[in-house]
N, C-alpha and C positions, 0 to 999 in steps of 0.2 A: 504494500500500500504506500502511495506517495502523497496523498492528500487526505485531509479529514473526511472528505466525502467517500474516499475509498475505504476508510477505516470503519465506517458505520457498520454495526453488526446487529442492530435490532434489539438490544438488551432491554430497552425501556418502552417499546411500543409494539403492538401486534401488527398494525398495518402502517408502515412507514410512509412519510411523504414521498410520492413517486418521483418528484424532481430530485430528491436526494439519493434515491435507492436504485435508479434504473441501471440495468446491465445491458449495454448495447447489443450483446450477442443473443439476448432472449427477448421475444415479444412481450410487451407489457402485460397482456392478458395472461400469459404463462407465468410471469413473475408474480402476479396477484394470486394465481392458483397455488403457486409454491408457497407464498406467504401464508395463505389459509391452511395449507397442509403442514406448515412449520418447516419446510424443506429449503427455503431460499438460501439460507446461510451455507448449505452444502456447496453452493456454486460461488461463494465469495471467499477471497483470501482472508485469513485471520490476521488481525493486527498483532504486533509484538506485545502491546499493552492494551488492555480493555479499559474503557472509562465510560463516561456518560456522553450520550449523543444528542445533539440539538440541531435542528434546522429551523430558521426563522422564515418570516413571510417573503423575504427577498431571495430565498433559496440559498443563503449562506449557511453552510453546514460546518459544525465543529465537534470534535471529540475532545473532552476534557477529563482530567483525573476525577475519580470519585472523592467526595468530601466526607470525612468521618470525624467523629469526636470520641475521645477516650477519657475515662475518668478514673483517677486513682483515689480510692476511699481509704482513709487512714483511721485506725483505732489504735492509739498509742504508737508503737513502732511497727505495727503490722499493717499490711495493705490487703484489701479484699480482691480476690481473683475469682473468676468463674471458670468452670470446666466447659469448654465449647462442645456443643452437641453435634455441630456440623463441621466438615473439613474447612480448614485444618483443625483437627481435634487436638485439644491440649489445654493448658492453663493460660488464661489471658486476663488482662484487666477489663473492666466493664467498658463497653463502647459499641458503636455501630454507625450506620450511615445517616447523614442529615437528609431529611425528606424535603421535597420541593415546598417552598413557602414557610419553612421552619427556621427559626434562628438557631445558631449553633448551641447556645446555652440551653435552649429549650430541648434540643435534641439530646444533650447530655443528661438533663433531668429525666427525660422520657426513657432513655436507655438504662439509667440507674434503676428506675422504678420497674421497668419491664424485666430486667435480668436479675434483680435482687429483692424487689418488693419494698425497698427503702425509698422514702420520699424526701427530696431536697428542695429548698427554695433556690431561686436564682442567685440570691446574695450569698448562699453557702458555697457556691462554686467559684473557684479562683482559677483564672486562665494562666497557664504557664506560657511565658513569652518565648516560645520556640515552636517552629513548624516542623513536622515530621513528614518529609516528602520524598524520601528515597524511592525511585520508581519500582524497585524490587522488594520493598518492605512487606508487601502483601502478595502472596503467590496467586491470588485470584484476579487482581487487577491493580492498575496504578492508582494508589490511594494516598491522598493528602489528609493528615490528621491534625486536629487541634487538641491539645491536652489540657484537661482541667484537673484540679485536686480539691478535695473537701474532707473535712472531718466527718466520719460516718455518724449518722444520727443514731439515737437509741433504737434498740430493737435488734432482732436477729434476722440477718439476711436469709432469704430463701431463693433457691434457683427458680427462675421463670423464663418464659420466652424461649430463646435458643440456648440457654445455659442448662447444663446437665447437673451442675453442682456448684457450690461456692466454698471458698477456703481462704482463711487469713494466712498470709505468708510474710516472711521477712524479705527485705530488699535482697536482690541477688537470686531469687527463686527462678528456676527455669520456666520460660514462657514461650508461646508461639509468637509469630511475627517478630517485631522488634520491641516487644513490650518490656524487656529488661531495661532498655534505654529509657523508656517512658517512666518506669518505676524510679530510675535514678534521677531523671529530670524533675520529677515531682518532689 
């Protein structure tokens, strides 16, 4: 792939804008049939990195990294981790992707509540002034992450959403992704 238009892979839409997705070698009616069958991507080159795809009204298309938030919750010297239910499986800090129309701090609050059952106010979250953007940090796609930290509220965390379990760990604990770096940065 040489342009953002070439890199579109349909991750976030069922029927893509035709002006952004046409393959010159296939008739458009056949492309739509393949989209409906979920087979169009078999005929597209896969990008080296997968991100979010966007085409606006003037047919300018762009692929950008996915935006995520991660939250280190402390209780004394220990940090809360979750055991991921989905690949890559392993211990990770709480976090996830920011949804369209959602502020990053609200995404952080939502992820904490979904994955641990703990409720935080906006003012309880503190932004770490460092961006984590290494293109290979997440094996699934190019992901840029903002990191927050907070003192864990009272109560016992419980695994929810895509977390299979929760565990309090000391800094230096083995994690998936680059979360050891995030634990150190918080």
